C-alpha positions in Angstrom: 86.9 97.4 88.2 87.0 96.3 91.8 90.0 96.9 94.0 90.7 95.6 97.5 93.5 95.3 100.1 94.5 91.6 100.4 97.2 89.3 101.7 98.7 87.5 98.8 100.6 84.2 99.0 102.7 83.2 96.0 104.4 79.7 96.0 106.7 78.1 93.5 108.3 74.6 93.2 112.1 74.7 93.7 114.0 73.1 90.8 110.8 72.3 88.8 112.6 72.0 85.5 115.2 69.6 86.9 112.5 67.5 88.5 110.5 67.3 85.3 113.5 66.5 83.3 114.4 63.6 85.6 110.9 62.1 86.0 108.1 64.0 84.3 105.2 61.7 85.2 106.4 61.1 88.8 106.9 64.8 89.4 103.4 65.7 88.1 101.8 62.9 90.2 103.7 64.0 93.4 102.9 67.7 92.8 99.2 66.9 92.3 99.1 64.8 95.4 100.7 67.4 97.6 98.4 70.1 96.3 95.1 68.2 96.6 96.1 66.1 99.6 97.6 68.9 101.7 98.0 72.4 100.3 94.4 73.1 99.2 93.1 72.0 102.6 95.5 74.2 104.5 94.7 77.3 102.5 90.9 76.7 103.0 91.6 76.0 106.7 93.1 79.5 107.0 90.1 81.2 105.2 92.1 81.6 102.0 91.3 80.8 98.4 93.4 79.5 95.6 93.2 82.1 92.8 95.1 80.1 90.2 97.6 77.3 89.6 100.4 77.5 87.1 102.6 74.5 86.1 104.7 74.8 89.2 103.1 77.6 91.2 100.2 78.6 93.3 98.6 82.1 93.9 96.3 82.4 96.9 94.5 85.3 98.5 93.6 85.7 102.2 91.5 88.4 104.0 93.9 88.3 106.9 97.7 88.8 106.9 98.1 86.7 110.0 96.2 83.8 108.4 98.3 84.1 105.3 101.6 83.9 107.2 100.3 81.1 109.5 99.2 79.1 106.5 102.6 79.6 104.8 104.4 78.3 107.9 102.2 75.3 108.2 102.6 74.5 104.5 106.4 74.6 104.8 106.5 72.5 108.0 104.0 70.0 106.6 105.8 69.6 103.3 109.1 69.2 105.2 107.5 66.3 107.2 106.1 64.7 104.0 109.6 64.8 102.4 111.3 63.1 105.3 111.4 59.7 103.6 111.7 61.0 100.0 115.2 61.0 98.4 116.7 64.5 98.2 116.7 64.6 94.5 113.0 63.8 94.2 111.6 66.1 96.9 108.9 68.7 96.1 110.0 71.9 97.9 108.4 75.3 97.6 109.6 78.9 98.0 106.8 81.2 99.4 106.3 84.9 99.3 103.6 86.8 101.2 102.7 90.5 100.6 99.9 92.8 101.8 98.8 95.1 98.9 96.1 96.5 96.7 94.8 94.1 94.1 92.6 94.5 91.0 89.8 91.9 90.9 88.5 90.6 87.6 86.2 87.6 88.0 88.1 85.1 90.1 91.5 86.5 89.2 93.6 89.2 90.9 96.2 91.5 89.4 98.3 94.5 90.4 101.3 95.6 92.3 100.3 93.7 95.4 100.4 90.4 93.4 103.7 91.3 91.6 105.5 92.0 94.8 104.3 88.7 96.3 105.7 86.9 93.3 109.1 88.6 93.5 109.3 87.9 97.2 108.7 84.2 96.5 111.7 84.5 94.1 114.1 85.7 96.8 112.9 83.2 99.5 115.1 80.3 100.4 114.2 76.8 99.3 111.6 75.6 101.8 111.5 79.2 103.2 109.2 82.2 103.4 109.9 85.8 102.5 107.5 88.6 103.5 107.3 92.3 103.0 107.7 95.0 105.6 103.9 95.7 105.5 103.2 92.0 106.4 105.8 92.1 109.2 104.2 95.2 110.6 100.7 93.7 110.5 101.7 90.3 112.0 103.5 92.0 114.9 103.7 89.6 117.8 100.6 87.6 117.0 102.5 84.6 115.8 105.3 82.8 117.7 107.8 83.2 114.9 111.3 84.4 114.4 111.7 87.1 111.6 115.1 87.9 110.0 115.3 91.4 108.7 117.3 91.3 105.5 117.0 95.0 104.8 115.7 96.8 101.7 116.1 94.8 98.5 115.6 95.8 94.8 113.2 93.2 93.4 113.0 92.5 89.7 110.6 94.9 87.9 109.5 96.5 91.1 110.3 100.2 91.1 110.8 100.9 94.8 113.0 98.9 97.1 111.1 96.5 99.4 112.2 95.7 103.0 112.2 91.9 103.1 112.0 89.6 106.1 112.7 85.8 106.2 110.4 83.8 108.4 112.2 81.0 110.2 110.3 77.8 109.8 112.6 75.9 112.1 112.6 78.3 115.1 109.7 79.4 117.3 110.2 82.7 119.1 110.5 82.5 122.8 107.3 83.6 124.6 106.8 85.4 127.8 104.2 84.7 130.4 101.6 86.7 128.5 102.2 84.7 125.3 103.9 87.4 123.3 106.8 86.5 121.0 110.2 88.1 121.1 112.3 88.6 118.0 115.9 87.7 117.4 118.7 90.2 117.5 120.6 89.8 114.2 120.9 93.6 114.2 120.3 95.7 117.2 116.6 96.5 117.3 115.2 99.7 118.8 111.9 101.5 119.3 111.8 105.3 119.8 108.8 106.1 121.9 107.1 109.5 121.5 109.0 112.1 123.5 106.9 113.6 126.3 105.9 117.3 126.0 107.1 118.9 129.2 106.3 122.5 128.2 103.1 122.6 130.2 101.2 123.6 127.0 99.4 121.1 124.9 99.9 123.4 121.9 103.6 122.5 122.0 102.8 118.8 121.3 103.6 119.3 117.6 107.2 120.2 118.6 108.0 117.1 120.7 106.3 114.8 118.1 108.4 116.4 115.3 111.6 115.8 117.2 110.6 112.1 117.8 109.8 111.6 114.1 113.1 113.2 113.0 115.1 110.9 115.3 113.2 107.8 114.0 113.9 109.0 110.5 117.6 109.4 111.1 118.0 106.1 112.9 116.1 104.3 110.1 118.8 105.5 107.7 121.4 103.3 109.6 121.5 100.0 107.8 123.0 98.3 111.0 119.9 99.1 113.0 116.4 97.6 112.9 114.0 100.5 113.9 110.3 100.2 114.7 108.2 102.3 112.4 106.8 105.6 113.5 103.2 104.5 113.3 103.9 101.5 115.6 105.9 103.5 118.1 103.2 106.2 118.3 100.6 103.7 119.5 102.3 104.3 122.9 101.7 108.0 122.8 99.9 109.3 126.0 100.1 105.9 127.6 102.0 104.9 130.8 104.5 102.4 129.6 106.8 99.8 131.1 109.9 99.7 129.0 110.5 95.9 129.5 106.9 95.3 128.4 107.3 97.5 125.4 110.4 95.5 124.4 108.5 92.2 124.7 105.5 93.6 122.8 107.5 95.0 119.9 110.3 92.4 120.0 113.0 95.0 120.4 116.2 94.9 122.4 116.4 98.6 123.2 113.9 101.4 123.8 114.6 105.1 123.5 112.4 107.4 125.5 112.7 111.1 126.4 111.1 114.5 126.9 111.2 118.0 125.4 110.7 121.3 127.2 110.5 124.3 125.0 110.4 127.7 126.6 111.1 130.9 124.6 114.5 130.6 123.0 115.6 127.7 125.1 115.0 124.0 124.8 115.7 121.1 127.1 115.8 117.6 125.7 116.4 114.4 127.7 117.0 111.0 126.3 117.4 107.5 127.8 118.4 104.4 125.9 117.2 101.4 127.9 117.9 97.7 127.6 114.5 96.2 127.4 115.5 92.8 128.8 116.7 94.1 132.2 115.5 97.7 132.2 119.1 99.0 132.7 120.1 102.4 131.2 122.6 102.0 128.4 122.9 105.7 127.9 121.3 108.9 129.2 121.8 112.6 128.7 120.2 116.0 129.1 120.7 118.8 126.6 120.1 122.4 127.8 120.6 124.5 124.8 119.5 127.4 122.7 116.5 126.5 120.5 118.7 127.0 117.4 120.7 123.9 118.5 117.8 121.5 118.2 119.3 119.9 115.0 122.6 119.4 116.7 120.8 117.7 119.6 119.0 115.3 117.3 122.3 114.5 115.6 124.0 113.9 118.9 121.3 111.6 120.1 121.5 109.6 116.9 125.2 109.3 117.1 125.2 108.4 120.8 122.8 105.5 120.0 124.9 104.3 117.1 128.0 104.4 119.3 126.5 102.7 122.3 125.1 99.9 120.2 128.4 99.5 118.4 126.9 99.9 114.9 129.0 100.8 111.9 127.9 104.0 110.3 128.7 104.1 106.6 129.9 107.4 105.0 126.8 107.7 102.9 124.6 107.2 106.0 126.6 109.8 107.9 126.0 112.2 105.1 122.3 111.4 104.8 121.8 111.9 108.6 123.6 115.2 108.5 121.3 116.5 105.7 118.5 118.1 107.7 115.5 119.4 105.6 116.4 122.9 106.9 119.0 124.4 109.2 116.8 127.3 110.2 115.1 126.7 113.5 112.4 129.3 112.9 111.5 127.7 109.6 111.5 124.3 111.2 109.2 125.5 114.0 106.8 127.2 111.6 106.7 124.0 109.4 105.9 121.8 112.4 103.1 124.2 113.5 101.8 124.3 109.9 101.7 120.5 109.7 99.8 120.3 113.0 97.2 122.8 111.8 96.9 121.2 108.3 96.1 117.8 109.9 93.0 119.4 111.5 91.5 120.1 108.1 88.8 122.8 108.9 88.9 126.1 107.0 90.4 128.3 109.7 93.1 125.7 110.5 93.9 125.4 106.8 94.3 129.2 106.6 96.5 129.2 109.7 98.6 126.3 108.3 99.1 128.3 105.1 100.4 131.2 107.1 102.8 129.0 109.0 104.2 127.3 105.9 104.6 130.7 104.2 106.6 131.9 107.2 108.7 128.8 107.0 109.5 129.6 103.3 110.3 133.2 104.2 112.9 132.0 106.7 114.3 129.3 104.4 113.4 129.7 100.7 115.0 126.3 100.0 112.6 124.4 102.4 110.9 121.9 100.0 108.5 120.5 102.6 107.2 123.9 103.4 106.3 124.6 99.8 104.5 121.2 99.6 102.5 122.2 102.7 101.5 125.6 101.2 100.3 123.8 98.1 98.2 121.3 100.2 96.5 124.2 102.0 95.7 126.0 98.7 94.4 122.9 97.0 92.1 122.1 99.9 90.8 125.6 100.3 90.0 125.6 96.6 88.4 122.2 96.1 86.6 122.0 99.5 85.8 125.6 100.4 85.6 127.1 96.8 88.2 129.7 97.7 89.6 131.8 94.9 92.9 130.2 94.4 94.8 130.1 91.0 95.5 126.4 90.5 98.4 127.3 88.1 100.1 129.0 91.0 99.5 125.9 93.2 101.0 123.6 90.6 104.0 126.0 90.4 104.4 125.8 94.1 104.6 121.9 93.9 107.1 122.3 91.0 109.2 124.4 93.3 109.1 121.7 96.0 110.0 119.0 93.5 112.8 121.1 92.0 114.4 121.4 95.5 113.9 117.7 96.3 112.7 115.4 93.4 112.5 112.4 95.8 110.3 114.0 98.4 107.2 111.9 98.7 105.3 114.8 100.3 105.9 116.9 97.3 104.6 114.3 94.9 101.6 113.8 97.1 101.0 117.5 97.1 101.1 117.6 93.3 98.6 114.8 93.3 96.3 116.8 95.5 96.7 119.9 93.2 96.0 117.9 90.1 92.9 116.3 91.8 91.8 119.8 92.7 91.9 120.5 89.0 90.0 117.2 88.3 93.0 115.9 86.4 92.6 112.6 88.1 94.8 110.4 85.8 97.8 112.7 86.2 97.1 112.9 90.0 97.1 109.1 90.2 100.6 109.0 88.7 101.9 111.5 91.3 100.2 109.7 94.2 101.8 106.4 93.0 105.2 108.0 92.9 104.7 109.3 96.4 103.8 105.8 97.7 106.8 104.3 95.8 109.1 106.8 97.5 107.5 106.4 100.9 105.1 103.4 101.4 104.5 104.7 105.0 103.3 108.2 104.0 100.1 109.0 105.8 99.5 112.1 103.7 99.9 110.3 100.4 97.4 107.6 101.4 94.9 110.1 102.9 94.9 112.5 99.9 94.9 109.6 97.4 91.9 108.1 99.2 89.9 111.3 99.0 90.7 111.7 95.3 89.4 108.2 94.7 86.2 108.7 96.7 85.5 111.9 94.8 85.6 109.8 91.6 83.3 107.2 93.0 86.0 104.6 93.4 84.8 103.6 96.9 86.6 100.3 97.2 89.9 101.8 96.4 89.3 104.8 98.7 88.5 102.3 101.6 91.8 100.4 101.0 93.8 103.6 101.1 92.1 105.0 104.1 92.6 101.6 105.9 96.3 101.9 105.3 96.3 105.6 106.4 94.7 104.4 109.7 97.4 101.8 110.2 100.2 104.4 109.6 98.6 107.0 112.0 96.7 105.0 114.6 96.1 108.1 116.8 94.1 109.9 114.0 90.3 110.1 114.6 89.4 111.4 111.1 90.1 108.3 109.0 88.1 105.8 111.1 85.2 108.3 111.3 85.3 108.8 107.5 85.5 105.0 107.0 82.2 104.6 108.9 80.1 105.9 105.9 82.4 104.2 103.4 82.0 100.8 105.0 78.2 101.3 105.1 78.3 102.0 101.3 80.1 98.8 100.8 77.8 96.8 103.0 80.5 96.1 105.6 78.4 96.7 108.7 80.7 95.1 111.2 83.7 97.0 109.9 81.6 100.2 110.1 80.9 99.5 113.8 84.5 98.8 114.6 85.6 102.0 112.9 82.9 103.9 114.7 84.1 102.7 118.1 87.6 103.6 117.4 86.6 106.9 115.8 84.5 108.2 118.8 87.2 107.3 121.3 89.9 109.2 119.4 87.5 112.1 118.6 86.6 112.5 122.3 90.3 112.8 123.2 90.8 115.4 120.5 87.8 117.4 121.7 89.4 117.5 125.2 92.7 118.6 123.8 91.2 121.1 121.3 87.7 122.2 122.4 87.8 125.1 119.9 88.0 122.7 117.0 84.6 121.6 115.6 85.9 118.8 113.3 86.0 116.0 115.9 82.4 116.7 116.8 81.4 116.9 113.1 82.9 113.5 112.2 82.2 111.8 115.5 78.5 112.5 115.3 78.1 110.0 112.5 80.0 107.4 114.5 77.8 107.9 117.5 74.7 107.4 115.4 76.0 104.1 114.0 76.6 102.9 117.5 72.9 103.6 118.4 73.7 106.7 120.5 71.3 109.1 118.7 71.3 111.7 121.5 75.1 111.8 121.5 75.0 112.2 117.8 72.5 115.1 118.1 74.6 116.7 120.9 77.8 116.5 118.9 76.1 117.9 115.8 74.8 120.9 117.8 78.3 121.4 119.4 80.0 121.5 116.0 77.6 124.2 114.7 78.0 126.2 117.9 81.8 126.2 117.5 81.8 126.8 113.7 78.3 128.1 112.6 79.6 129.6 109.3 81.9 126.8 108.3 80.5 125.2 105.1 81.9 121.7 105.8 80.6 121.9 109.4 77.2 122.6 107.8 77.6 119.8 105.4 78.5 117.3 108.1 75.6 118.5 110.3 73.3 117.9 107.3 74.6 114.3 107.2 73.8 114.0 110.9 70.2 115.3 110.5 69.7 113.1 107.5 70.6 110.0 109.6 68.5 111.3 112.5 65.4 111.7 110.3 65.3 115.5 110.5 64.9 115.8 106.7 64.0 119.5 106.6 66.9 120.5 108.8 69.2 118.4 106.6 68.0 119.9 103.4 68.1 123.5 104.8 71.7 123.1 105.6 72.6 121.4 102.3 70.8 124.2 100.4 72.9 126.7 102.4 76.3 125.1 102.0 76.4 122.9 98.9 76.3 125.7 96.2 79.2 127.4 97.9 81.4 124.3 98.5 84.2 123.2 96.1 83.8 120.4 93.5 85.5 117.8 95.7 82.9 118.1 98.4 80.1 118.2 95.9 81.4 115.0 94.3 81.9 113.5 97.8 78.2 114.2 98.5 77.1 112.2 95.4 78.6 109.0 96.9 78.0 109.7 100.6 75.9 107.0 102.2 74.9 109.3 105.0 72.6 111.3 102.5 70.7 108.3 101.3 67.5 109.2 103.2 67.4 112.5 101.1 68.1 111.1 97.7 64.5 110.8 96.5 63.3 114.1 98.0 62.4 116.7 95.3 64.3 119.4 97.1 67.5 117.3 97.1 67.1 116.5 93.4 66.5 120.2 92.5 69.5 121.2 94.6 71.9 118.9 92.7 70.5 119.9 89.4 71.2 123.5 90.3 74.7 122.7 91.6 75.6 120.6 88.6 74.7 123.4 86.3 77.2 125.6 88.1 
């Protein structure tokens, strides 16, 4: 069964039954004429394909979200022009829905949640209009000169999770600036929260300023009267000099919040400035010099100041939701943020450090659901990657604790999916990952962990689609593009592999500068350098990774992949014989589908090694 990420366009004739009842032959003739004489050509022109036709509907698939939306707009405008001289009661009009989602491919047909959501979006579109999902709006960005109306989250028929829906205005074209970017309308005040600057003079404190930024974005997103740019879009501006007015134009927002955090001992200073992106004037600014224990109150004050300045109504349930912090213990919060930072680095010693941080968070606050989920993630990865002696029953019990404290916590469902994958209970894991994505479609962890689980099962297409979404959610992460290099090669997607390699080495180089003691950027970046034809850089980074972490089993595995690519077959086999028997099942399964080891597959030593490992 093949899966892929696609842009899906679903279209349906408005009032089809009425038209057929009034003039069956004339309606069929008119519908056939508009399809063959206009619609089919437009879809092909935008590199799409018609998947199937129903009596009154069309399902089409596009490799590009931008192409799908551009095609939808041209279809609606063209049909409107064609209807100009047709009596109102005989006009063929369409509703169109566009979604970006995972699809199952069977022959020429496609199925799955991505298709179902597109069909439901079409059902809520206005006659002659276009409705798109949040994922489509995010991907289109400002690439098309269109006006988007944010209608908020909607419960669509037979779709479990609410979907944020945008209407695309076919009549209006967004105003463009001198650089050709489009600006969005202001039905609701729109705001981007830029990553707060870490002013502590210590790069290790970056986790804290990032955590505060994310919490403010989360709180503001709970306010129905505001349109808030997603975290992953806002964080593309991290570590970049920015012009607020330019940011406003690029993101199509009326306001930008920027700030800084300085943490020193038991004190914290947070500054915040809310700026009108049209004229660059300050709407609000404040500085908070407080005890560190007041950090939650500071976040709350910033959120309420923005709501007040923008004259947005805060409903009682929203007020209550904002006030419910995951923990009210600052020590637990700090340990959790440290643990999450360490967990994202993935190597063994950082997983162990992360486990310690999460455990300390739970000690300070035994009701901290996210910290329990983090503990479970560390234990699962130490077990299935490094073959550590971890009782999986206890790991599952830890995820149960997290879910008992917060049944709707996406992180906890993702953590249970990881734990079940660690026990090779993949079908049960799939259910938990899907629950996590339904609760939070923008969860990086859920996409990342789910992708690894699929790759370990040999579901390479599905893993690629999930990793691609993870890369969109966290564009500053070097690991996913580096992992996608080998996956794209397996799928024969050479250009995609090169693009991922370029992105991966750029981000990995930055990470090595920030954390020279961490070998993982060098481990993963070596493969990207090789694909780009930089063999000496690949060899240099491989040697560097082994110098930093000579005894780390995954570092040895990744070095074996590098030497395999470089043609040093004996060196590659020596390292594989050293690490593979001691690695966990996830890494062993990963090796079976890893394209980087292809030069070794036919070697007798490689075959004997896997026979020995498979026997246990």
